[in-house]
C-alpha positions in Angstrom: 83.1 64.8 122.1 80.5 65.8 119.4 80.3 64.1 116.0 82.5 65.9 113.5 80.6 68.0 110.6 81.4 65.1 108.1 80.2 62.3 110.5 77.0 64.2 111.1 76.1 64.8 107.4 77.1 61.1 106.6 74.8 59.8 109.2 71.8 61.7 107.3 73.2 61.1 103.9 73.2 57.2 104.6 69.7 57.2 105.8 68.0 59.6 103.4 68.0 57.5 100.4 66.1 54.9 102.6 63.2 57.2 102.7 63.3 59.7 99.8 60.1 59.7 97.7 61.7 62.0 95.3 64.5 64.4 94.7 63.1 67.4 96.9 64.3 66.1 100.1 68.1 66.5 100.5 71.0 66.9 103.0 72.2 70.8 103.0 76.1 71.5 103.3 78.3 74.4 104.1 77.7 75.7 100.6 74.1 75.9 101.4 74.6 78.1 104.4 73.7 81.7 102.7 70.2 80.0 101.4 69.5 78.2 104.7 69.7 81.6 106.8 67.9 83.8 104.1 65.0 81.0 104.1 64.7 80.9 107.9 64.7 84.6 108.3 61.9 85.1 105.5 60.2 82.2 107.1 60.2 83.3 111.0 60.1 87.4 110.5 56.6 87.9 109.5 55.3 90.5 106.8 52.3 92.8 106.1 49.9 89.8 106.2 51.6 87.1 108.9 52.8 88.3 112.3 55.9 86.0 112.3 57.1 83.1 114.5 55.7 83.5 118.0 58.9 82.4 119.9 61.1 84.9 118.3 58.3 87.7 118.4 58.2 87.2 122.2 62.0 87.0 122.6 62.7 90.2 120.7 59.6 92.0 122.2 57.7 94.9 120.6 60.4 97.3 121.3 62.3 95.7 118.4 59.4 95.1 115.8 58.0 97.6 113.4 55.1 97.3 111.0 55.3 95.3 109.0 58.0 93.3 111.0 60.1 92.6 107.9 60.9 96.4 107.8 62.7 96.3 111.2 66.3 95.9 110.4 67.4 95.2 114.0 64.9 92.4 114.2 66.2 90.9 110.8 69.7 91.2 111.9 69.1 89.5 115.3 67.1 86.5 113.4 69.9 86.4 111.1 72.5 85.9 113.9 70.3 83.3 115.4 69.7 81.2 112.2 73.3 81.2 111.0 74.1 79.9 114.6 71.5 77.1 114.4 72.6 76.2 111.1 76.2 76.1 111.9 75.5 74.3 115.2 73.1 71.6 113.3 76.0 70.9 110.9 78.5 70.3 113.3 76.3 68.3 115.9 73.6 66.9 113.6 72.1 67.3 109.9 70.4 70.2 108.0 67.8 68.6 105.9 66.0 70.5 103.0 63.1 70.5 100.6 64.0 72.0 97.3 61.5 72.9 94.5 61.7 70.2 91.8 61.9 72.6 88.9 63.7 75.8 90.1 66.1 74.0 92.6 64.9 77.0 95.1 65.3 76.1 98.8 61.8 76.1 100.1 62.0 74.3 103.5 64.6 73.1 106.2 64.8 71.3 109.2 68.1 71.9 111.4 68.4 68.8 113.7 70.9 67.5 116.3 70.6 63.4 115.9 71.4 60.6 118.4 74.6 60.6 119.5 75.7 64.2 118.9 74.3 65.4 122.5 76.5 64.4 125.5 74.4 66.3 128.2 70.9 65.5 128.5 68.8 69.0 128.1 71.7 70.7 126.9 72.3 70.2 123.0 74.8 72.7 123.1 77.3 72.3 126.1 79.4 75.3 127.4 82.6 74.6 125.6 80.6 74.0 122.2 79.0 77.2 122.8 81.9 79.0 123.0 83.3 77.4 120.3 80.4 78.3 118.0 80.6 81.9 119.5 84.2 82.1 118.1 83.1 80.7 114.8 80.2 83.2 114.2 82.7 85.8 115.5 80.2 87.8 117.6 78.1 87.2 120.6 74.4 87.5 120.2 73.3 90.8 119.3 70.7 91.4 121.9 73.1 90.1 124.3 75.9 92.7 123.6 73.9 95.6 122.1 71.8 96.7 124.9 71.8 100.3 123.6 70.1 99.0 120.4 67.9 96.2 121.6 67.1 97.6 125.0 67.2 95.6 128.4 64.4 93.4 127.9 65.6 91.1 124.8 68.6 90.0 126.9 66.4 88.9 129.8 63.8 87.3 127.7 66.4 85.6 125.7 68.1 84.0 128.9 64.8 83.0 130.2 63.8 81.3 126.7 67.3 79.5 127.0 66.5 78.1 130.4 63.0 77.0 129.6 64.3 74.9 126.4 67.2 73.1 128.7 64.3 72.7 131.3 62.0 71.0 128.8 64.6 69.2 126.9 65.8 67.3 130.0 62.5 65.5 130.2 63.3 63.4 126.8 64.4 60.0 127.5 66.8 58.0 125.6 67.9 58.4 122.1 66.2 61.1 120.0 66.3 63.4 116.9 65.9 67.0 118.1 64.4 69.2 115.6 66.0 72.5 116.5 64.5 74.7 113.5 61.8 73.7 111.3 61.2 76.4 108.5 59.1 76.9 105.5 59.0 79.8 102.9 56.0 81.9 103.5 54.8 81.6 100.1 54.9 77.7 100.5 53.5 77.5 104.2 50.2 75.1 104.2 51.5 73.3 101.4 53.1 70.2 102.8 56.6 71.3 103.0 57.1 71.4 106.8 55.2 68.3 107.0 57.5 66.4 104.6 60.5 67.3 106.3 59.1 66.4 109.7 58.2 63.1 108.2 61.7 62.7 106.7 63.1 63.2 110.5 60.3 60.5 111.7 61.4 58.1 109.2 65.2 58.5 109.9 64.5 57.9 113.7 62.3 54.9 112.8 65.5 53.4 110.9 67.7 54.3 113.9 69.7 51.5 115.6 67.8 51.9 118.9 64.1 50.9 117.8 62.4 53.4 120.5 64.3 56.4 119.2 62.1 59.6 119.5 61.6 62.9 117.6 61.6 65.9 119.9 61.1 69.5 119.4 59.7 72.8 121.2 57.4 75.0 119.8 55.1 78.0 121.0 51.1 77.8 121.6 50.5 78.8 118.0 52.1 75.8 116.5 50.9 73.2 119.1 47.9 72.2 117.0 50.3 71.7 113.9 52.5 69.5 115.6 49.5 67.3 117.2 48.2 66.7 113.9 51.6 65.1 112.9 51.2 62.7 115.8 53.3 64.5 118.4 52.2 65.3 122.1 53.0 68.1 124.4 54.8 66.2 127.4 55.0 69.2 129.3 54.6 73.0 129.3 56.5 76.1 130.3 55.3 79.3 131.0 57.4 82.3 130.5 56.5 85.8 132.1 57.8 88.9 129.8 59.9 90.8 132.4 58.9 94.1 130.6 55.7 95.5 132.4 54.6 96.8 128.8 55.6 93.9 127.0 53.3 91.4 125.7 52.9 89.1 128.6 53.3 85.6 129.2 54.1 82.8 126.4 53.7 79.1 126.8 56.7 76.9 125.3 55.5 73.1 124.7 57.7 70.0 124.7 56.5 67.9 121.8 57.6 64.5 121.1 56.7 61.1 119.6 58.4 57.8 118.8 57.8 56.8 115.1 58.5 53.3 115.6 55.6 53.0 118.0 53.0 54.9 115.8 50.5 52.5 114.7 48.2 53.0 111.7 45.4 53.6 113.9 47.6 56.0 116.1 48.8 57.9 113.1 45.0 58.2 111.9 44.0 59.4 115.3 47.2 61.3 116.1 47.5 60.1 119.5 48.9 56.8 121.2 49.6 57.0 125.1 52.4 54.4 124.8 54.8 57.0 123.1 55.0 59.8 125.6 56.7 59.6 129.0 54.8 60.3 132.3 56.1 63.7 133.6 
């Protein structure tokens, strides 16, 4: 059985005061749901100057995007569903960590996580019964899975392929770990340290975990690999995904990124690498 929402929230809430540097890092709850979803959609959809998050661009495909991407209502509707689903799942089986502007209180970043002990089946953060439970809670299946007339046949196939890749990569992670499912920052504040501070907060909570070798794990696309490597994470495995649509965008590479914060020495943090941190695969 997974941890209840109250158990999950209290786990992060108990750890967070030990690492907080200021009031900008906080635990998000049910009352923050609309803000979380809006932030994530805004962060990932893209606009006239930025292309948007690579994984979702590839999954929905060029047939479900317009120029600029934030003008495409079906793309935004699909993103909104998955962001609501991700936030709901992390509230039930993990924690939502937020970063708020000190003056306005506006939510500018969030990390949606599953923490140690909330995942029963290695490589499957949401088991079958949990998935069904989440679908019932959201009250609808994924739009690209149910509405082929609107989204076309390729988005469904890409989505299935992406889910299989996530499970395959996640199975590689040994032992206890924090799984960062979504890391988002408002477009106007990207490059200003919001995501970095959120990731650092998760790493610090992993460092304080009851098991000294607790890891931090996430998946990312090629476009974000260099960023996470700067955060002392290493790609332990890659998975190449082929677009089933011959007229699509071709292949995409997904990376399994991991570090063990308690083993990060000062030298390793400065260099961004430490061979002791990563399993051989």
